[in-house]
C-alpha positions as CSV (number, residue, x, y, z in Angstrom):
1,X,-0.1,-0.3,0.0
2,X,2.8,2.3,-0.1
3,X,3.1,3.8,3.0
4,X,-0.4,4.5,3.7
5,X,-3.0,3.4,5.9
6,X,-5.9,1.2,5.1
7,X,-9.5,1.9,5.8
8,X,-9.7,-0.5,8.6
9,X,-6.7,1.0,10.5
10,X,-7.9,4.5,9.5
11,X,-11.7,3.3,11.6
12,X,-10.0,1.3,14.0
13,X,-12.0,2.6,17.8
14,X,-9.2,0.3,19.4
15,X,-7.1,2.8,21.0
16,X,-3.9,1.3,19.4
17,X,-2.6,4.0,17.0
18,X,-1.0,2.6,13.8
19,X,1.4,5.0,12.3
20,X,3.5,4.4,9.3
21,X,6.2,6.5,7.7
22,X,7.3,6.3,4.2
23,X,11.1,6.5,4.8
24,X,13.3,6.1,8.1
25,X,10.5,5.0,11.0
26,X,11.6,7.7,13.4
27,X,7.6,8.8,14.0
28,X,6.8,9.3,17.9
29,X,3.7,8.1,19.2
30,X,4.0,10.9,21.9
31,X,2.7,13.2,18.8
32,X,0.1,10.9,18.4
33,X,-1.0,11.2,21.9
34,X,-0.6,15.1,22.0
35,X,-2.9,15.6,19.0
36,X,-5.4,13.1,20.2
37,X,-5.7,15.1,23.6
38,X,-6.1,18.1,22.3
39,X,-8.8,16.4,19.3
40,X,-10.5,15.5,22.5
41,X,-10.7,18.7,24.2
42,X,-12.1,20.4,20.8
43,X,-14.8,18.0,20.7
44,X,-15.7,18.5,24.1
45,X,-16.2,22.1,23.0
46,X,-18.0,20.8,19.9
47,X,-20.3,19.1,22.2
48,X,-21.3,22.1,24.2
49,X,-21.4,24.5,21.4
50,X,-23.6,22.0,19.3
51,X,-26.2,21.3,22.7
52,X,-26.4,25.2,23.3
53,X,-27.1,26.0,20.3
54,X,-29.6,22.8,19.9
55,X,-31.8,24.2,23.0
56,X,-31.7,28.0,21.7
57,X,-33.3,26.2,18.1
58,X,-35.8,24.3,20.1
59,X,-36.8,26.9,22.0
60,X,-36.8,29.5,19.2
61,X,-39.0,27.1,17.0
62,X,-41.2,26.0,19.7
63,X,-42.2,29.6,20.4
64,X,-42.6,30.5,17.1
65,X,-45.1,27.6,16.0
66,X,-47.1,28.7,18.9
67,X,-46.7,32.5,17.6
68,X,-48.4,31.0,14.3
69,X,-50.9,28.5,16.2
70,X,-52.0,31.7,18.0
71,X,-52.0,34.0,15.2
72,X,-54.0,31.5,13.2
73,X,-56.5,30.8,16.0
74,X,-57.1,34.2,16.2
75,X,-58.0,34.6,12.7
76,X,-60.1,31.6,12.3
77,X,-62.2,32.5,15.2
78,X,-63.9,36.1,14.2
79,X,-67.2,36.1,13.1
């Protein structure tokens, strides 16, 4: 495969990193661990932002539907 990771290696969740280098084989696992840690912190922040955004979307859309429903009832109940 010319030094490239296979599809299974890229999507493996076992926790063991498969690092293949093209040349001298001096890639370190400490860099991999450092990037995994930073990536994990980034995911936590992303989850928090997505959660708060979803809550805002949910309350805003519920308010909007209620407003439309009230307007509809006001116009249909007039005699």
